[in-house]
Rosetta silent file (secondary structure, phi, psi, omega in degrees, C-alpha in Angstrom):
SEQUENCE: MKLGTFLRFFRQLKGKKPIDIDAIQSMGLLAVKLGQIFALRPDLIEPDRCIELQQLYSRASTIPEEDSQKLLDRFAPDGFMDHFKNIEMKPFAAASIGQIHRAELKDGSKVVVKIIKSDFEASFKRDVQRLKRWIRMGLFFRPKLRKVGNPIGLLAHIEDYTLRELNLLNEIDGRNQLIAHAKAIETHFAMPKLKFPKMWEALSNEHILVMEEITHPTLESHLEAGTFTWPDMLELFRIHGAFMFGLGTFHGDLHPGNAMMDDQGNFLFIDTGAICNAPEHVRNALFGFFYFLAKGEL
SCORE:     score description
SCORE:     0.000 S_00000001
   1 L     0.000  127.109  178.571  -48.199   34.368   -7.689 S_00000001
   2 L   -72.481  157.020 -174.543  -51.515   33.420   -6.171 S_00000001
   3 H   -61.377  -41.134  177.913  -54.263   36.003   -6.048 S_00000001
   4 H   -60.932  -40.889  175.926  -54.143   36.182   -2.234 S_00000001
   5 H   -60.469  -44.851 -177.800  -50.425   36.775   -2.319 S_00000001
   6 H   -63.540  -40.906  177.485  -50.799   39.481   -4.896 S_00000001
   7 H   -62.978  -41.101  176.439  -53.539   41.245   -2.755 S_00000001
   8 H   -64.693  -40.888  175.452  -51.325   41.090    0.243 S_00000001
   9 H   -60.894  -44.688 -179.204  -48.437   42.562   -1.751 S_00000001
  10 H   -60.920  -40.082  179.450  -50.705   45.351   -3.025 S_00000001
  11 H   -60.269  -36.164  177.481  -51.885   46.114    0.509 S_00000001
  12 H   -62.473  -39.784 -177.296  -48.162   46.612    1.477 S_00000001
  13 H   -71.826  -35.246 -170.783  -47.864   49.162   -1.253 S_00000001
  14 H  -110.689   -2.973 -178.286  -51.069   51.102   -0.622 S_00000001
  15 L   -74.678  175.137 -178.898  -51.670   50.554    3.098 S_00000001
  16 L   -92.999  -22.549  177.648  -51.205   53.058    5.860 S_00000001
  17 L   -73.565  158.777  173.275  -48.890   50.983    7.996 S_00000001
  18 L   -57.327  147.226  178.364  -45.107   50.983    7.328 S_00000001
  19 L   -66.003  132.631  176.322  -44.099   48.492    4.657 S_00000001
  20 L   -92.459   95.818 -178.300  -43.090   45.095    6.061 S_00000001
  21 H   -59.488  -38.430 -179.415  -40.003   44.140    4.054 S_00000001
  22 H   -62.169  -39.925 -177.722  -39.854   40.711    5.686 S_00000001
  23 H   -64.925  -39.526 -178.083  -43.476   40.051    4.608 S_00000001
  24 H   -67.089  -43.382 -179.519  -42.712   41.007    0.998 S_00000001
  25 H   -61.655  -33.339 -177.399  -39.601   38.695    0.986 S_00000001
  26 H   -72.771  -15.111 -179.512  -41.702   35.800    2.323 S_00000001
  27 L   -78.485  -13.366  178.299  -43.995   36.202   -0.744 S_00000001
  28 L   111.768  172.416 -172.187  -41.249   34.989   -3.034 S_00000001
  29 H   -64.477  -36.770  177.831  -38.760   36.244   -5.626 S_00000001
  30 H   -61.624  -40.810  178.310  -41.426   37.781   -7.912 S_00000001
  31 H   -64.053  -37.306 -179.984  -42.744   39.924   -5.053 S_00000001
  32 H   -68.129  -44.180  179.661  -39.209   41.142   -4.260 S_00000001
  33 H   -63.417  -39.241  174.938  -38.626   42.049   -7.946 S_00000001
  34 H   -64.654  -40.874  178.538  -41.933   43.848   -8.159 S_00000001
  35 H   -63.829  -35.422  177.128  -41.152   45.677   -4.942 S_00000001
  36 H   -68.329  -32.430  175.956  -37.826   46.836   -6.403 S_00000001
  37 H   -70.587  -39.692 -179.493  -39.621   48.213   -9.470 S_00000001
  38 H   -71.220  -26.436  178.676  -42.158   50.129   -7.324 S_00000001
  39 L   -61.463  -19.530 -179.859  -39.277   51.457   -5.226 S_00000001
  40 L  -103.670    8.115 -175.774  -38.340   53.526   -8.285 S_00000001
  41 L  -123.946   71.678  173.102  -41.889   54.767   -9.119 S_00000001
  42 L   -64.845   -9.008  173.960  -42.933   57.659   -6.941 S_00000001
  43 L   -79.622  -15.023 -178.893  -45.439   58.453   -9.640 S_00000001
  44 L  -102.089  -37.285  178.157  -47.333   55.272   -8.754 S_00000001
  45 L  -131.244  167.741  178.599  -47.037   55.125   -4.941 S_00000001
  46 L   -56.398  132.681  179.479  -46.170   57.539   -2.169 S_00000001
  47 H   -50.495  -36.168  179.966  -42.539   58.660   -2.241 S_00000001
  48 H   -64.686  -32.633 -179.311  -42.087   57.673    1.410 S_00000001
  49 H   -75.287  -31.733  173.232  -43.151   54.111    0.563 S_00000001
  50 H   -55.551  -47.231 -176.765  -40.699   54.099   -2.335 S_00000001
  51 H   -63.968  -39.144  177.986  -37.943   54.859    0.134 S_00000001
  52 H   -62.919  -41.778 -179.602  -39.114   52.026    2.420 S_00000001
  53 H   -67.699  -21.259  179.470  -39.115   49.617   -0.531 S_00000001
  54 H   -64.079  -12.874  172.958  -35.575   50.521   -1.424 S_00000001
  55 H   -63.983  -20.601  179.444  -34.523   48.300    1.485 S_00000001
  56 H   -66.725  -20.983 -176.765  -35.203   45.399   -0.973 S_00000001
  57 H   -82.192  -19.681 -172.511  -32.036   46.427   -2.887 S_00000001
  58 L  -127.986   -6.800 -175.209  -29.801   46.011    0.154 S_00000001
  59 L  -127.735  127.492  177.857  -31.514   43.721    2.645 S_00000001
  60 L  -151.788  152.487  177.754  -32.379   40.053    2.006 S_00000001
  61 L   -73.157  151.869 -179.195  -32.724   36.922    4.144 S_00000001
  62 L  -112.867  153.987  176.099  -29.793   34.528    4.042 S_00000001
  63 L   -77.418  155.926  179.478  -29.658   30.767    3.924 S_00000001
  64 L   -59.693  149.593 -174.913  -28.166   28.977    6.953 S_00000001
  65 H   -53.860  -41.743 -178.868  -24.367   28.774    7.121 S_00000001
  66 H   -64.027  -29.237  176.406  -24.320   24.988    6.847 S_00000001
  67 H   -68.462  -29.926 -178.793  -26.214   25.248    3.561 S_00000001
  68 H   -64.462  -41.135  177.090  -23.534   27.427    2.075 S_00000001
  69 H   -63.996  -39.002 -179.638  -21.031   24.635    2.403 S_00000001
  70 H   -61.128  -43.755 -177.633  -23.588   22.164    1.047 S_00000001
  71 H   -66.400  -38.961  177.925  -24.135   24.406   -1.987 S_00000001
  72 H   -61.699  -46.567 -178.521  -20.339   24.762   -2.573 S_00000001
  73 H   -63.400  -30.324 -175.998  -19.956   21.004   -2.366 S_00000001
  74 H   -84.186  -40.439 -168.918  -22.847   20.500   -4.803 S_00000001
  75 H  -110.877  -18.562 -173.550  -22.236   23.248   -7.392 S_00000001
  76 L   -70.147  151.058 -179.457  -18.605   24.376   -7.285 S_00000001
  77 L   -65.542  157.945  178.630  -16.279   23.236  -10.147 S_00000001
  78 L   -54.120  136.428  177.367  -13.931   20.275   -9.480 S_00000001
  79 L    72.876   14.150 -177.062  -10.992   21.244   -7.379 S_00000001
  80 H   -54.648  -51.944 -176.876  -12.640   24.553   -6.404 S_00000001
  81 H   -65.037  -22.943 -178.641  -11.520   24.585   -2.791 S_00000001
  82 H   -64.760  -18.793 -176.052   -7.925   23.817   -3.751 S_00000001
  83 H   -90.044   -2.252 -173.670   -7.567   27.413   -5.023 S_00000001
  84 E  -113.674  144.036  167.318   -8.465   29.078   -1.736 S_00000001
  85 E   -76.851  -41.034  178.038   -6.659   29.814    1.470 S_00000001
  86 E  -164.609  157.298  173.419   -9.980   30.291    3.141 S_00000001
  87 E  -135.291  123.508  176.961  -13.661   31.078    2.548 S_00000001
  88 L   -72.216  117.051 -178.851  -15.805   32.713    5.250 S_00000001
  89 L   -73.356  -15.769  176.763  -18.889   30.534    5.449 S_00000001
  90 L   -90.461  117.376 -176.975  -20.870   33.341    7.048 S_00000001
  91 L   -66.516  144.261  177.968  -22.145   35.595    4.315 S_00000001
  92 L  -102.246   -8.393  178.655  -21.495   39.324    4.710 S_00000001
  93 E  -152.386  154.494  178.563  -24.071   40.430    2.136 S_00000001
  94 E  -143.572  151.753  174.563  -27.230   39.063    0.534 S_00000001
  95 L  -129.801 -173.882 -175.912  -29.419   39.944   -2.431 S_00000001
  96 L   -64.538  -25.326 -175.396  -32.708   38.638   -3.729 S_00000001
  97 L  -120.235  -20.258 -175.730  -31.156   35.631   -5.464 S_00000001
  98 E  -142.793  173.901  177.342  -27.693   35.185   -3.920 S_00000001
  99 E  -138.889  158.832 -166.811  -25.470   35.773   -1.024 S_00000001
 100 E  -125.614  134.674 -175.767  -21.817   36.790   -0.896 S_00000001
 101 E  -120.044  137.510  170.981  -18.875   35.349    1.100 S_00000001
 102 E   -77.187  147.021 -179.186  -15.421   36.866    1.608 S_00000001
 103 E  -156.876  169.813  178.332  -12.506   34.632    0.637 S_00000001
 104 E  -137.228  128.319  177.782   -8.809   34.654   -0.202 S_00000001
 105 E   -77.699  161.898  178.784   -7.148   32.837   -3.055 S_00000001
 106 L   -62.446  -22.446  177.478   -3.801   31.059   -2.589 S_00000001
 107 L   -86.917    4.466  175.836   -2.081   33.782   -4.592 S_00000001
 108 L    93.102   -3.796 -179.985   -3.193   36.300   -1.960 S_00000001
 109 L   -68.119  130.307  173.384   -6.012   37.863   -4.001 S_00000001
 110 E   -83.085  119.176 -175.422   -8.969   39.077   -1.922 S_00000001
 111 E  -131.127  172.304  168.139  -12.117   37.934   -3.548 S_00000001
 112 E  -123.487  149.420 -179.835  -15.794   37.369   -2.911 S_00000001
 113 E  -115.063  117.023 -177.663  -17.711   34.238   -3.719 S_00000001
 114 E   -98.757  128.706 -178.903  -21.324   34.763   -4.841 S_00000001
 115 E  -122.820  131.108  173.360  -23.651   31.732   -4.463 S_00000001
 116 E   -66.720  128.135 -169.182  -27.167   31.357   -5.839 S_00000001
 117 L   -69.457  -34.089 -179.192  -29.165   30.753   -2.697 S_00000001
 118 L  -166.233 -179.392  179.456  -31.533   28.063   -3.959 S_00000001
 119 L   -81.506   90.050 -177.804  -33.396   26.772   -6.983 S_00000001
 120 L   -85.799  -22.679 -165.434  -35.663   29.736   -7.635 S_00000001
 121 H   -56.634  -48.323 -173.577  -36.313   29.170  -11.360 S_00000001
 122 H   -65.020  -47.894 -176.966  -39.283   26.737  -11.188 S_00000001
 123 H   -67.312  -37.533  179.735  -41.167   28.634   -8.473 S_00000001
 124 H   -65.533  -46.128  177.864  -40.435   32.029  -10.029 S_00000001
 125 H   -60.835  -41.577  179.588  -41.743   30.911  -13.491 S_00000001
 126 H   -60.020  -47.271 -177.495  -44.867   29.495  -11.828 S_00000001
 127 H   -64.914  -39.016  179.281  -45.556   32.757   -9.946 S_00000001
 128 H   -63.612  -45.444 -178.396  -45.077   34.806  -13.170 S_00000001
 129 H   -63.476  -39.925  179.483  -47.516   32.659  -15.110 S_00000001
 130 H   -64.148  -48.305 -178.858  -50.112   32.817  -12.365 S_00000001
 131 H   -63.065  -37.450  177.371  -49.866   36.615  -12.132 S_00000001
 132 H   -59.948  -40.138  177.589  -50.125   36.916  -15.916 S_00000001
 133 H   -60.419  -45.647  179.292  -53.412   34.995  -15.771 S_00000001
 134 H   -62.494  -44.188 -179.661  -54.848   37.231  -13.099 S_00000001
 135 H   -65.514  -38.477  179.044  -53.794   40.377  -15.038 S_00000001
 136 H   -63.158  -40.076  178.292  -55.279   39.049  -18.286 S_00000001
 137 H   -65.123  -42.312  178.741  -58.613   38.424  -16.492 S_00000001
 138 H   -61.296  -43.357  179.338  -58.505   41.914  -15.061 S_00000001
 139 H   -69.149  -30.857  177.352  -57.881   43.394  -18.509 S_00000001
 140 H   -67.336  -44.318 -177.114  -60.668   41.325  -20.017 S_00000001
 141 H   -84.905  -19.575  178.153  -63.257   42.593  -17.515 S_00000001
 142 L  -131.408   74.512 -176.555  -61.792   46.163  -17.369 S_00000001
 143 H   -55.805  -28.197 -179.905  -60.484   46.881  -20.947 S_00000001
 144 H   -59.959  -22.640 -178.507  -59.834   50.575  -19.943 S_00000001
 145 H   -66.863  -17.853  177.534  -56.932   49.365  -17.857 S_00000001
 146 H   -63.047  -26.544 -177.438  -55.051   48.695  -21.131 S_00000001
 147 H   -80.057  -12.693 -177.090  -54.612   52.429  -21.543 S_00000001
 148 L   -77.186  -36.016 -178.850  -52.793   52.708  -18.164 S_00000001
 149 L   177.534 -156.334  177.304  -49.716   50.709  -19.309 S_00000001
 150 L  -130.137   75.342 -174.364  -48.498   47.302  -20.336 S_00000001
 151 H   -61.974  -32.250  177.427  -48.395   45.124  -17.237 S_00000001
 152 H   -67.472  -40.216  178.839  -47.932   41.887  -19.250 S_00000001
 153 H   -64.682  -39.748  177.283  -44.936   43.420  -21.016 S_00000001
 154 H   -60.383  -46.646  177.625  -43.516   44.533  -17.671 S_00000001
 155 H   -58.144  -41.634  179.541  -43.880   41.024  -16.258 S_00000001
 156 H   -64.132  -38.680  178.912  -42.172   39.560  -19.339 S_00000001
 157 H   -63.788  -48.942  179.293  -39.269   42.035  -18.838 S_00000001
 158 H   -58.591  -38.457  177.446  -38.991   41.067  -15.143 S_00000001
 159 H   -64.285  -45.799 -177.236  -39.080   37.432  -16.040 S_00000001
 160 H   -62.512  -53.372 -173.486  -36.407   37.756  -18.682 S_00000001
 161 H   -73.983  -28.897  176.225  -33.820   39.687  -16.668 S_00000001
 162 H   -68.969  -42.173  177.501  -34.404   37.680  -13.479 S_00000001
 163 H   -63.014  -33.902  177.413  -33.917   34.370  -15.201 S_00000001
 164 H   -70.264  -35.077  179.558  -30.707   35.709  -16.659 S_00000001
 165 H   -66.461  -26.865 -176.423  -29.558   36.790  -13.163 S_00000001
 166 L   -72.427  -13.767  172.856  -30.149   33.234  -11.927 S_00000001
 167 L  -106.963  105.479 -172.531  -27.286   32.078  -14.197 S_00000001
 168 L   -67.370  -15.126  175.117  -24.128   33.719  -12.879 S_00000001
 169 H   -64.011  -30.717  174.993  -22.299   33.032  -16.159 S_00000001
 170 H   -65.029  -25.463  177.695  -24.454   35.872  -17.548 S_00000001
 171 H   -68.861  -38.810  175.536  -22.881   38.193  -15.038 S_00000001
 172 H   -68.218  -46.911 -179.952  -19.432   37.475  -16.537 S_00000001
 173 H   -59.117  -41.987  179.708  -20.840   37.788  -20.059 S_00000001
 174 H   -62.501  -45.025  176.401  -22.536   41.052  -19.216 S_00000001
 175 H   -57.250  -47.594 -178.310  -19.358   42.550  -17.738 S_00000001
 176 H   -63.274  -36.314 -179.770  -17.404   41.453  -20.885 S_00000001
 177 H   -64.519  -44.807 -177.410  -20.036   42.991  -23.153 S_00000001
 178 H   -68.372  -36.756  177.071  -19.959   46.355  -21.409 S_00000001
 179 H   -65.358  -42.301 -179.819  -16.138   46.422  -21.448 S_00000001
 180 H   -61.755  -44.187 -179.687  -16.043   45.557  -25.121 S_00000001
 181 H   -65.859  -40.929  177.974  -18.575   48.267  -26.029 S_00000001
 182 H   -61.186  -41.486 -178.994  -16.691   50.890  -23.939 S_00000001
 183 H   -69.095  -30.034 -179.818  -13.422   50.021  -25.670 S_00000001
 184 H   -67.218  -22.768 -178.447  -15.060   50.264  -29.093 S_00000001
 185 L  -116.781    9.585 -172.338  -15.852   53.920  -28.653 S_00000001
 186 L   -67.939  -19.527  179.300  -13.009   55.084  -26.405 S_00000001
 187 L   -70.485  -31.900  178.087  -11.222   56.977  -29.174 S_00000001
 188 L  -116.744   -8.614  174.420  -14.106   59.447  -29.500 S_00000001
 189 L  -147.699   77.148 -179.787  -15.991   58.960  -26.253 S_00000001
 190 L   -71.596  142.060  178.068  -13.657   57.803  -23.507 S_00000001
 191 L  -125.276   68.867 -174.521  -15.056   56.706  -20.156 S_00000001
 192 L   -65.424  -20.321 -177.681  -11.953   56.592  -17.873 S_00000001
 193 L   -89.060    2.746  176.718  -14.047   56.730  -14.732 S_00000001
 194 E   -97.554  125.185  178.522  -15.828   53.451  -15.511 S_00000001
 195 E  -129.180  163.922  177.437  -14.350   50.334  -13.973 S_00000001
 196 L  -137.670  145.265  178.638  -15.355   46.710  -13.557 S_00000001
 197 L   -72.559  151.208  175.535  -14.198   44.107  -11.014 S_00000001
 198 L   -71.575  143.702 -179.201  -11.983   41.272  -12.061 S_00000001
 199 E  -126.833  142.178  179.866  -13.695   37.921  -12.356 S_00000001
 200 L   -98.823   93.122 -174.204  -12.210   34.409  -12.213 S_00000001
 201 H   -66.141  -39.020 -172.535  -14.029   32.614  -15.038 S_00000001
 202 H   -67.229  -21.861 -177.455  -12.252   29.311  -14.525 S_00000001
 203 H  -101.011    2.159 -175.178  -13.560   29.112  -10.908 S_00000001
 204 L  -111.675  156.170  169.312  -17.103   30.175  -11.803 S_00000001
 205 L  -149.712 -165.161 -173.697  -20.220   28.559  -13.202 S_00000001
 206 L   -67.689  -19.483  179.400  -23.945   29.243  -13.380 S_00000001
 207 L  -101.146  -25.358 -171.614  -24.295   28.776   -9.511 S_00000001
 208 E  -125.946  137.550  177.114  -20.950   30.154   -8.296 S_00000001
 209 E  -135.959  126.963  175.431  -19.128   33.391   -9.129 S_00000001
 210 E  -107.019  124.774 -178.054  -15.674   34.353   -7.941 S_00000001
 211 E  -144.184  161.171  175.586  -14.809   38.085   -8.327 S_00000001
 212 E   -54.893  135.199  174.896  -12.502   40.740   -6.954 S_00000001
 213 L   -71.336  121.306  176.512  -13.528   42.137   -3.542 S_00000001
 214 L  -108.225  120.808 -176.285  -14.628   45.717   -3.915 S_00000001
 215 L  -104.835   -0.421  178.156  -14.608   47.688   -0.661 S_00000001
 216 L   -65.846  151.555  178.466  -15.659   51.073   -2.012 S_00000001
 217 L   -67.647  145.845  173.168  -19.081   52.363   -0.824 S_00000001
 218 E   -71.326  165.317  174.750  -22.107   51.812   -2.987 S_00000001
 219 H   -61.371  -30.979  173.986  -23.963   54.781   -4.410 S_00000001
 220 H   -61.127  -40.948  179.451  -26.614   54.099   -1.852 S_00000001
 221 H   -69.429  -37.753  176.996  -24.095   54.621    0.919 S_00000001
 222 H   -64.168  -39.613  176.725  -22.846   57.804   -0.728 S_00000001
 223 H   -61.993  -44.347  179.299  -26.393   59.137   -0.997 S_00000001
 224 H   -69.708  -28.341  178.927  -27.058   58.475    2.623 S_00000001
 225 H   -86.843   -8.759 -178.690  -23.802   60.056    3.630 S_00000001
 226 L    75.352   21.082 -175.561  -24.255   63.079    1.432 S_00000001
 227 L  -107.434   13.127  176.945  -21.000   62.378   -0.456 S_00000001
 228 L  -104.432  101.682 -169.819  -22.548   61.865   -3.901 S_00000001
 229 L   -86.802  169.986  179.460  -22.154   65.302   -5.496 S_00000001
 230 H   -60.677  -44.368  174.376  -23.867   66.900   -8.489 S_00000001
 231 H   -58.847  -35.484  173.862  -20.723   66.462  -10.656 S_00000001
 232 H   -60.861  -45.754 -178.073  -20.662   62.774   -9.692 S_00000001
 233 H   -61.241  -44.534  178.734  -24.265   62.434  -10.742 S_00000001
 234 H   -62.292  -36.936  177.826  -23.553   64.088  -14.077 S_00000001
 235 H   -63.981  -43.704  178.560  -20.594   61.781  -14.687 S_00000001
 236 H   -64.894  -39.090  178.621  -22.706   58.729  -13.934 S_00000001
 237 H   -69.070  -35.110  177.015  -25.377   59.972  -16.321 S_00000001
 238 H   -61.761  -43.259  179.034  -22.742   60.602  -18.960 S_00000001
 239 H   -65.310  -55.406 -176.887  -21.529   57.010  -18.654 S_00000001
 240 H   -67.977  -34.626  177.165  -24.874   55.220  -18.444 S_00000001
 241 H   -61.684  -39.557 -177.922  -26.280   57.635  -21.107 S_00000001
 242 H   -61.800  -42.045  175.691  -23.519   56.619  -23.516 S_00000001
 243 H   -67.949  -47.682 -173.093  -24.561   52.971  -23.161 S_00000001
 244 H   -75.467  -44.772 -178.360  -28.253   53.541  -23.180 S_00000001
 245 H   -91.870  -29.850 -176.333  -28.676   56.272  -25.824 S_00000001
 246 H   -92.451  -53.853 -177.306  -25.546   55.847  -27.864 S_00000001
 247 H   -84.888  -32.154  179.830  -24.669   52.176  -27.932 S_00000001
 248 L    81.139    4.945  175.063  -28.064   50.780  -27.170 S_00000001
 249 E  -123.668  123.734 -171.418  -26.549   48.096  -24.883 S_00000001
 250 E  -153.554  164.237  176.372  -26.608   48.856  -21.211 S_00000001
 251 E   -65.714  114.351 -173.256  -26.677   47.609  -17.594 S_00000001
 252 L   -85.580   -1.458 -179.329  -30.345   46.711  -17.280 S_00000001
 253 L  -136.614   43.785 -176.811  -30.537   46.670  -13.502 S_00000001
 254 L   -82.514  121.576 -179.670  -28.411   49.690  -12.502 S_00000001
 255 L  -148.789  170.874 -172.288  -29.521   51.063   -9.157 S_00000001
 256 L   -60.351  -14.477  176.963  -27.697   52.616   -6.093 S_00000001
 257 L   -91.518  -10.852 -173.021  -26.883   49.167   -4.768 S_00000001
 258 L  -109.030   12.182  175.291  -25.348   47.892   -8.019 S_00000001
 259 E  -141.123  143.169 -178.302  -22.719   50.650   -8.488 S_00000001
 260 E  -122.015  155.384  177.096  -19.835   51.718   -6.270 S_00000001
 261 E  -135.430  131.109 -178.349  -17.703   54.872   -6.264 S_00000001
 262 L   -90.279 -175.514 -175.811  -14.185   55.202   -5.002 S_00000001
 263 L   -78.711   -2.534  170.212  -12.553   58.344   -3.566 S_00000001
 264 L   -98.736    7.552  179.434  -11.337   59.340   -7.008 S_00000001
 265 L    80.867   12.420  176.714  -14.869   59.429   -8.424 S_00000001
 266 L   -79.579  143.620  178.892  -14.429   56.215  -10.375 S_00000001
 267 E  -107.782  135.775  176.471  -17.576   54.112  -10.798 S_00000001
 268 E  -116.041  118.359  177.530  -17.632   50.299  -10.601 S_00000001
 269 E   -87.908  129.710  173.827  -20.614   48.490  -12.084 S_00000001
 270 L  -126.126  178.786 -176.700  -21.500   45.143  -10.541 S_00000001
 271 L    51.271   61.885 -172.199  -24.322   42.625  -10.880 S_00000001
 272 L   -99.580   30.190 -179.619  -24.122   42.773  -14.674 S_00000001
 273 L   -74.735  -20.351  179.595  -26.259   39.732  -15.353 S_00000001
 274 L  -108.961   91.210  177.453  -29.106   41.670  -16.920 S_00000001
 275 E   -96.976  125.619 -176.482  -27.874   43.394  -20.038 S_00000001
 276 E  -109.987  154.910  178.276  -30.544   45.166  -21.994 S_00000001
 277 E  -128.959  132.971  178.465  -30.682   46.368  -25.637 S_00000001
 278 L  -111.004  129.805  176.923  -32.712   49.271  -27.004 S_00000001
 279 L   -66.361  159.246 -170.784  -33.460   49.652  -30.724 S_00000001
 280 H   -66.258  -31.390 -179.586  -32.278   52.860  -32.312 S_00000001
 281 H   -69.182  -32.830 -179.934  -35.732   54.403  -32.779 S_00000001
 282 H   -73.625  -48.448 -176.885  -36.508   53.922  -29.047 S_00000001
 283 H   -68.689  -32.656  176.208  -33.271   55.342  -27.757 S_00000001
 284 H   -66.483  -41.106 -179.869  -33.379   58.319  -30.190 S_00000001
 285 H   -64.412  -43.346  178.060  -36.918   59.144  -29.067 S_00000001
 286 H   -64.756  -41.542  175.591  -35.921   58.944  -25.380 S_00000001
 287 H   -60.902  -43.979  176.962  -32.869   61.035  -25.929 S_00000001
 288 H   -60.245  -40.635  177.385  -34.857   63.685  -27.728 S_00000001
 289 H   -57.560  -52.734 -176.477  -37.331   63.717  -24.839 S_00000001
 290 H   -65.427  -36.078 -179.466  -34.655   64.280  -22.245 S_00000001
 291 H   -62.542  -49.491 -177.918  -32.863   66.868  -24.436 S_00000001
 292 H   -74.154  -28.089  174.902  -35.911   69.090  -24.838 S_00000001
 293 H   -61.905  -43.980 -179.815  -36.902   68.466  -21.183 S_00000001
 294 H   -67.697  -28.391  176.894  -33.502   69.795  -20.088 S_00000001
 295 L   -81.856   -3.593 -177.650  -33.944   72.858  -22.315 S_00000001
 296 L    68.074   31.355 -175.921  -37.302   73.514  -20.776 S_00000001
 297 L  -107.677   14.725  177.187  -39.018   73.204  -24.114 S_00000001
 298 L  -110.068    0.000    0.000  -41.526   70.527  -23.069 S_00000001
């Protein structure tokens, strides 16, 4: 990320005018990922601006329709189209790295096809390295900033999970990891309300992912509609807490747009390309913090 781009991004966060989501998206994938981080940090920017930034989780520009067909022709496995009755070339949803098309397999299964929108990897890596250089210069001239946090570590984390997301095979692997971990503890800590969509591995590769179409509302939609109750929130914390504090392997990008809830209160985790691992001493310390915070002893 060039210095001028970073300064424009920072002005979006701290300015008085409403945040221009389109302007942030035009700055590149790194700016979008940073915006998504700040959307969850009301301790760093105004809460109202966090709410505006949350549009980055559900709104993204799409590639032209004709490019969707070109990408399928270029990246889909051999004989890919032979398995489908139809694929809607107009995407119905988009995210920072991909867009999603409805489709139907010849066996009648309703699925979605996720396509990586373009070759982001080279430009993303270049932007990360540039921003790291600017941050190192800032830390050199203002050493006191080192006490504020670890911006280089944060950038390394963003780089790691974003590059994993750019390979859709990691989404399949992440789903399989979470399912395996949940099954390993189900005898003493069952999570019956946790579900995952079916994925067609034989029809997928690092650029293309075929998975079951899920029509249930996202948690973002439930929050907006007021249908996400306190018991629902506790159940979600129970599930995610088991992975984060107990198992140490968890969905590393879980947010209201990456989880859905059906009318039975079941949660479906999607976008599982970024799986994170926490060492035991870290997760024990965090659990202790939340435990005593809940008891009002901090």
